[in-house]
C-alpha positions in Angstrom: 0.0 0.0 0.0 1.4 3.4 -1.0 0.1 6.3 1.0 0.6 9.8 -0.5 0.3 13.2 1.1 0.2 16.4 -0.9 -0.7 20.0 -0.2 -2.1 20.9 -3.6 -2.7 24.6 -2.9 -6.1 24.7 -4.5 -7.4 21.6 -6.2 -9.4 23.3 -8.9 -6.7 25.7 -9.8 -4.2 22.8 -10.3 -6.5 20.0 -11.3 -4.8 19.0 -14.5 -1.4 18.9 -12.8 -2.8 16.8 -9.9 -4.7 14.4 -12.1 -1.6 13.9 -14.3 0.4 12.8 -11.3 -2.4 10.5 -10.0 -2.7 8.9 -13.5 1.1 8.2 -13.5 1.5 7.0 -9.9 -1.9 5.6 -8.9 -1.2 5.6 -5.1 -3.6 3.3 -3.2 -4.3 6.1 -0.7 -3.8 9.9 -0.9 -4.2 12.7 1.6 -4.7 16.1 0.1 -4.5 19.4 1.9 -5.4 23.0 1.2 -8.0 22.1 -1.4 -9.6 25.5 -0.9 -13.1 24.6 -1.8 -16.4 23.4 -0.3 -17.3 19.7 -0.4 -19.6 20.1 -3.4 -17.0 22.0 -5.4 -14.4 19.2 -5.0 -13.9 17.5 -8.4 -14.8 14.1 -7.0 -15.9 12.6 -10.3 -12.5 13.2 -11.9 -10.9 11.1 -9.2 -13.7 8.5 -9.2 -12.9 7.9 -12.9 -9.4 7.0 -11.8 -10.8 4.4 -9.5 -10.8 6.4 -6.2 -13.4 6.6 -3.4 -13.5 10.2 -2.1 -14.1 11.8 1.3 -13.9 15.6 1.7 -13.8 18.1 4.5 -13.8 21.4 2.7 -14.0 25.1 3.3 -14.6 28.0 1.0 -11.4 29.7 -0.2 -9.2 28.4 2.6 -7.9 25.2 4.1 -9.7 21.9 3.4 -8.6 18.3 3.3 -9.5 15.2 1.2 -9.0 11.5 1.4 -8.8 9.3 -1.7 -8.7 5.5 -1.6 -8.8 2.7 -4.1 -10.9 0.7 -1.6 -13.9 2.0 0.4 -13.5 4.5 3.2 -15.1 3.5 6.5 -15.5 5.2 9.9 -15.0 8.7 8.4 -14.4 11.5 10.9 -14.4 15.2 9.8 -12.7 17.6 12.2 -10.2 17.1 15.0 -11.9 16.2 18.3 -11.1 18.3 21.3 -11.9 21.4 23.2 -13.1 24.6 21.6 -11.0 27.7 22.5 -13.2 30.8 22.8 -11.6 33.8 21.2 -9.4 31.8 18.9 -9.9 30.5 15.4 -11.6 27.4 16.5 -12.9 24.2 14.8 -14.7 26.0 12.0 -11.4 25.5 10.0 -11.4 22.3 7.9 -8.0 20.8 8.8 -8.5 17.2 9.7 -10.1 14.2 8.0 -9.8 10.6 9.2 -11.0 7.2 7.8 -10.3 3.5 7.9 -9.0 2.2 4.5 -10.8 -1.1 4.0 -8.9 -4.2 2.8 -7.4 -7.5 4.0 -5.6 -5.5 6.6 -7.4 -2.2 7.3 -5.3 1.0 7.9 -6.5 4.1 9.6 -5.3 7.2 7.8 -5.7 10.9 8.6 -5.2 13.9 6.3 -3.8 16.8 8.3 -3.4 20.5 7.5 -1.8 21.9 10.6 -2.1 25.7 11.2 0.8 27.9 10.0 0.9 29.9 13.2 2.5 33.1 11.8 3.1 35.7 13.1 4.6 34.6 16.4 3.1 36.2 19.4 -0.4 36.4 18.0 -3.6 34.3 18.4 -2.6 32.4 15.3 0.5 31.0 17.0 -1.5 30.2 20.1 -4.0 28.4 17.9 -1.3 26.4 16.3 0.1 25.1 19.6 -3.4 24.4 21.0 -4.2 22.5 17.8 -1.1 20.4 18.2 -2.1 19.7 21.8 -5.4 18.4 20.6 -3.7 16.3 17.9 -1.5 14.8 20.5 -4.5 13.8 22.7 -6.3 12.3 19.7 -3.2 10.4 18.6 -3.0 8.8 22.0 -6.6 7.6 21.6 -5.8 6.2 18.1 -2.6 4.5 19.2 -4.5 2.7 22.0 -6.4 0.9 19.2 -3.1 -0.8 18.3 -3.8 -0.8 14.6 -1.9 0.4 11.5 -2.2 4.2 11.5 -0.8 7.0 9.3 -1.1 10.6 10.3 -0.2 12.3 7.0 -0.1 15.9 5.9 1.3 19.4 5.9 2.3 19.8 9.5 3.8 23.3 8.9 6.7 22.1 11.1 10.4 22.0 10.3 11.5 19.4 12.7 15.3 19.9 12.7 18.0 22.2 11.2 18.7 19.5 8.6 15.2 20.0 7.3 15.8 23.6 6.0 18.2 25.0 3.5 19.2 27.9 5.9 18.2 27.5 9.6 19.2 31.0 10.4 16.7 32.4 7.9 13.8 30.7 9.7 14.5 31.4 13.3 11.7 34.0 13.4 9.1 31.8 11.7 6.4 29.8 13.5 7.3 26.7 11.6 10.7 26.6 13.2 10.0 27.8 16.7 11.3 25.8 19.7 7.7 25.3 20.9 6.5 24.1 17.5 9.4 21.6 17.2 8.9 20.4 20.8 5.2 19.7 20.1 6.2 17.7 17.0 8.7 15.7 19.0 6.0 15.1 21.6 4.0 13.3 18.9 7.0 11.1 18.1 7.5 10.3 21.7 4.0 8.8 21.8 5.4 6.1 19.6 4.9 7.5 16.2 7.6 7.2 13.6 8.6 9.9 11.1 8.4 7.7 7.9 11.0 9.7 6.0 13.5 9.7 8.8 13.1 5.9 9.2 13.3 5.1 5.5 15.9 7.6 4.4 16.7 10.5 6.7 19.2 12.3 4.3 19.4 16.0 4.7 17.7 18.0 2.0 14.6 15.9 1.8 12.6 19.0 1.1 8.9 19.0 0.3 8.2 22.8 -0.1 9.7 25.5 -2.1 8.3 29.1 -2.0 7.1 30.7 -5.2 9.2 33.8 -4.5 12.9 34.6 -4.5 13.8 31.8 -6.8 13.5 29.2 -4.1 12.9 26.3 -6.4 15.8 26.8 -8.9 18.1 27.5 -5.9 16.8 24.5 -4.0 15.9 26.7 -1.0 13.4 24.3 0.4 12.1 23.0 3.7 10.6 19.7 4.9 7.2 20.2 6.4 5.1 17.4 4.9 5.3 14.3 7.1 3.8 10.9 7.5 3.8 9.7 11.2 3.2 6.0 11.6 2.0 3.9 14.5 4.3 0.9 15.4 1.9 -1.4 13.6 2.4 0.6 10.4 6.1 1.4 10.8 7.0 -2.2 11.1 5.9 -2.6 7.5 7.5 0.5 6.1 9.3 -0.3 2.8 10.4 3.1 1.7 9.5 6.8 1.2 9.7 8.8 -2.1 9.6 12.6 -2.4 8.3 13.4 -5.9 10.3 16.6 -6.1 10.1 16.7 -10.0 6.4 17.7 -9.6 7.5 21.1 -8.4 8.9 21.8 -11.8 5.7 21.1 -13.8 3.2 23.6 -15.1 1.1 25.3 -12.5 2.7 23.5 -9.6 1.8 23.6 -6.0 4.6 24.9 -3.8 4.5 21.5 -2.1 5.3 18.1 -3.7 3.8 14.6 -3.1 5.4 12.5 -0.4 4.7 8.7 -0.7 5.3 6.0 1.9 5.1 2.4 0.9 3.8 -0.2 3.5 4.1 -3.9 2.8 0.8 -4.8 4.3 
């Protein structure tokens, strides 16, 4: 089973590019982020023609996540459970979608679009940290099920200096703050495995290049798209591929697909 995660940065604006990659690669499961459309505006029929079952948790203009699977999706959950925080951005943001991928050995998969958090010192950064607390609490609940699990998506977290082309340039950014990185490590300490680090771990495994300042030609990238696996999934990890060539195609997203293969 190949599980892909990809922040597409508006599914309808980049549909031909996205469909082209899906036609080539045909991952069994895919988690899409920042689809930027309501559920009814998601081009489900185009993916169904490629053989996918589709679940969507959308939002007009912003955010939004989708799950695509070659086999039926069961036990679908839209939205991250947890406490509401009065005065903050709250759960009206479409950032979490979870389902069980049916098959001989079912796998639970979540598509995650974690808040950016910039600028530091604002409610947006507080919301990011609270959201990560809620993700941690829910992850504990899911890990207790002792089943194959993949929490995949755009985490908006640069875990380590090796995951950014120039660490000094990002010290003032919410993606690289000590509190952000600590919250990410806390997820790993629950028993989750960073698939890329387990399968490869080489510096420069970037998944995002900004549209500005020639970031892509200069390879000024960062690694912020992650697949975190439960022990029952990590035991079957066969490899991870970052499809960096997709960044050079027509009308690309600023992110590229990351695909983990599990021998299940």
